[in-house]
C-alpha positions in Angstrom: -54.0 12.5 29.0 -52.8 10.6 25.9 -50.3 7.8 26.2 -47.5 8.0 23.8 -47.1 5.3 21.2 -43.6 4.0 20.5 -43.1 3.7 16.8 -40.7 1.0 15.7 -38.6 1.1 12.5 -38.6 -2.7 12.5 -41.0 -4.3 9.9 -43.9 -6.5 11.1 -43.2 -10.2 10.8 -45.2 -13.4 11.1 -48.2 -13.1 13.5 -47.6 -9.3 13.8 -49.1 -8.9 10.3 -52.8 -8.3 10.9 -54.2 -7.7 7.4 -56.3 -10.3 5.8 -54.3 -10.5 2.5 -50.8 -9.8 1.3 -49.0 -9.7 -2.0 -46.5 -12.4 -1.5 -42.9 -12.5 -2.8 -41.1 -15.9 -2.6 -37.6 -16.4 -1.0 -35.9 -16.1 -4.4 -37.8 -12.9 -5.5 -40.6 -14.7 -7.4 -44.0 -13.1 -7.5 -46.5 -15.5 -5.8 -49.5 -13.0 -6.0 -52.2 -11.9 -3.7 -53.1 -14.6 -1.1 -54.6 -14.8 2.3 -52.2 -13.9 5.1 -53.0 -17.1 6.9 -51.9 -19.1 3.8 -48.7 -17.0 3.5 -48.0 -17.8 7.2 -48.4 -21.5 6.6 -46.1 -21.3 3.6 -43.5 -19.6 5.8 -43.7 -22.3 8.5 -43.4 -25.1 5.9 -40.3 -23.5 4.4 -38.9 -22.7 7.9 -38.8 -19.0 7.0 -40.4 -15.8 8.2 -43.2 -13.7 6.6 -41.9 -10.2 6.6 -43.9 -7.1 5.6 -41.6 -5.2 3.3 -44.1 -2.6 1.9 -46.8 -1.9 4.5 -48.3 1.1 2.7 -49.1 -0.9 -0.5 -52.6 -2.1 -1.2 -52.5 -4.9 -0.3 -49.2 -4.8 1.8 -46.3 -6.7 0.2 -44.7 -9.4 2.3 -41.7 -11.6 1.6 -40.5 -15.0 2.7 -37.1 -14.7 4.2 -34.9 -15.9 7.1 -35.3 -12.7 9.2 -32.6 -13.6 11.6 -30.0 -14.1 8.8 -31.3 -10.9 7.1 -30.8 -8.8 10.2 -27.3 -10.3 10.7 -26.3 -9.4 7.1 -27.7 -5.9 7.6 -25.6 -5.3 10.7 -22.5 -6.6 8.9 -23.2 -4.2 5.9 -23.7 -1.3 8.3 -20.5 -2.1 10.2 -18.5 -2.3 7.0 -20.0 0.9 5.7 -18.9 2.7 8.9 -15.4 1.2 8.5 -15.2 2.4 4.9 -16.0 6.0 5.8 -13.2 8.4 5.9 -11.3 7.9 9.1 -8.5 10.5 8.4 -7.1 11.9 11.7 -5.2 15.1 12.3 -1.8 14.3 13.8 0.3 17.0 15.4 4.0 17.6 15.3 5.8 20.3 17.3 9.0 22.0 16.4 11.2 24.4 18.2 12.4 27.4 16.1 16.1 26.6 16.8 15.9 22.9 15.8 19.1 21.2 14.6 19.2 19.3 11.3 19.0 15.9 12.8 15.9 16.6 14.8 14.3 18.3 11.8 14.9 15.2 9.7 13.4 12.9 12.4 10.3 15.0 12.7 10.0 15.4 8.9 10.0 11.6 8.7 7.1 11.5 11.1 5.2 14.0 9.0 5.8 12.0 5.8 4.6 8.8 7.5 1.4 10.4 8.7 0.7 11.9 5.3 1.4 8.6 3.5 -1.0 7.0 5.9 -3.8 9.3 4.7 -3.8 11.6 7.8 -3.6 15.4 8.0 -0.7 16.9 10.0 -0.9 20.0 12.1 2.6 21.4 12.4 3.3 23.8 15.3 6.3 26.0 15.8 6.6 26.9 19.5 8.1 30.4 20.0 9.8 31.4 23.2 10.8 34.8 24.6 12.1 37.2 22.0 11.3 34.7 19.2 7.6 35.9 19.4 8.6 39.3 18.1 10.2 37.7 15.0 7.8 35.0 13.8 9.2 35.2 10.2 11.8 32.5 11.1 9.0 30.1 12.1 7.2 30.7 8.8 10.3 30.0 6.9 10.9 26.8 8.8 7.3 25.6 8.0 7.7 26.5 4.4 10.9 24.5 4.3 9.1 21.5 5.8 6.3 21.8 3.3 8.7 21.9 0.3 10.6 18.8 1.5 7.4 16.7 2.0 5.7 18.0 -1.2 5.6 14.5 -2.7 3.5 13.3 0.2 1.3 16.3 1.0 0.5 19.9 0.4 -0.4 23.0 2.5 -4.0 23.0 3.4 -3.8 25.9 5.9 -1.0 28.4 5.4 1.3 29.3 8.4 -0.4 31.7 10.8 0.5 32.9 14.3 -1.8 31.9 17.2 -0.5 33.4 20.4 3.0 32.0 21.0 2.7 29.4 18.3 2.9 29.4 14.5 0.6 26.7 13.0 0.4 25.2 9.5 -1.8 22.2 8.4 -0.6 19.7 5.7 -3.0 17.4 3.9 -2.1 14.2 2.1 -2.1 14.2 -1.7 -5.3 12.9 -3.3 -3.6 9.7 -4.5 -2.5 8.9 -1.0 -6.1 9.3 0.3 -7.4 7.1 -2.5 -4.8 4.4 -1.8 -5.6 4.4 1.8 -9.4 4.1 1.3 -8.8 1.4 -1.3 -6.7 -0.6 1.2 -9.5 -0.2 3.8 -12.1 -1.3 1.3 -10.1 -4.4 0.5 -9.6 -5.1 4.1 -13.4 -4.7 4.8 -14.2 -7.1 1.9 -11.7 -9.7 3.3 -13.3 -9.4 6.8 -16.8 -9.8 5.3 -15.7 -13.0 3.5 -14.3 -14.4 6.6 -17.4 -13.7 8.6 -19.5 -15.2 5.8 -17.4 -18.4 5.9 -17.7 -18.5 9.7 -21.5 -18.1 9.5 -21.7 -20.9 7.0 -19.6 -23.3 9.1 -21.7 -22.5 12.2 -24.9 -23.2 10.2 -23.5 -26.5 9.0 -22.6 -27.5 12.5 -26.1 -26.6 13.8 -27.6 -28.6 11.0 -25.5 -31.7 11.8 -26.5 -31.3 15.5 -30.2 -31.1 14.5 -29.9 -34.2 12.4 -28.1 -36.1 15.2 -30.9 -35.0 17.6 -33.5 -36.2 15.2 -31.7 -39.6 14.8 -31.4 -39.9 18.6 -35.1 -39.1 19.0 -36.0 -41.8 16.4 -33.9 -44.4 18.2 -35.5 -43.6 21.5 -39.0 -43.7 19.9 -38.2 -47.1 18.3 -36.9 -48.5 21.5 -40.0 -47.3 23.3 -42.3 -48.9 20.7 -40.4 -52.2 20.9 -40.6 -52.2 24.7 -44.4 -51.6 24.6 -44.8 -54.3 22.0 -43.0 -56.8 24.2 -45.3 -55.9 27.1 
C-alpha cells in the first residue's frame, strides 16, 4: 500500500532547499550567479531575508532573496483586490400588478432606474391573477412601456415571456453604466490598497522602533552587569 504524498503549491524556502547550488537573484532583481546553496542561505540571513526557490525546474534551480512574509501578504492583498474588481452585477427583481396605478408605476420605475444605474440587471415580473392569465397582452404592453421609459439607463436583455401565471422581462444596464460602475470599484480598490500599504508601513516602523528600544535596553543591562562584575 502506497502512502499518498501531499504536493504543496508553496515554493521551498530557506532550509527546505536541498540542492547543492542555486542561481541566485538579489533582492532588487540583480543577477548574482550560480553559488552554493549554503552561501546563499548565509547571504539571506545576513540581509534578514528569505531564500525562496522561484524556478525549481531550472538547472540549477533559481532562488531569490526576498522577505517571504511580506511577499505573501502582498499576494493576498492582490488576490483580494482582484476578486473585488471582478464583475459583481446582481439581478434585482421588481414585481408589478397588471392593474397598477400611475403613482405606483412611477415609484417602481424609479427603483428599476436606480438598479440599472448601479450596474445591476433587473428582472421585471408582471403577476397575473384570475382572468388576466387569458389575456397576457396587457402585461407585455406594460413591460414594453417600462422598457421605453428607462431606455436611457438600460435595454431589454430578455424579451417579455409568459411563465405560468407571470410575464417576465429582463433589463440590462447600458454598457457605459457598467463601465462607470467597474471604474468606481477599481478606484475604490486602489484607495483601499493604498491605505493598507500605509498601515503596513506604519506597523513596520513601530516594530523597528520597538526592536531598537529592546536592543538599547539590552545594552544598558549588559553594561550594568559588566560594571557590577568589575566592582566585585
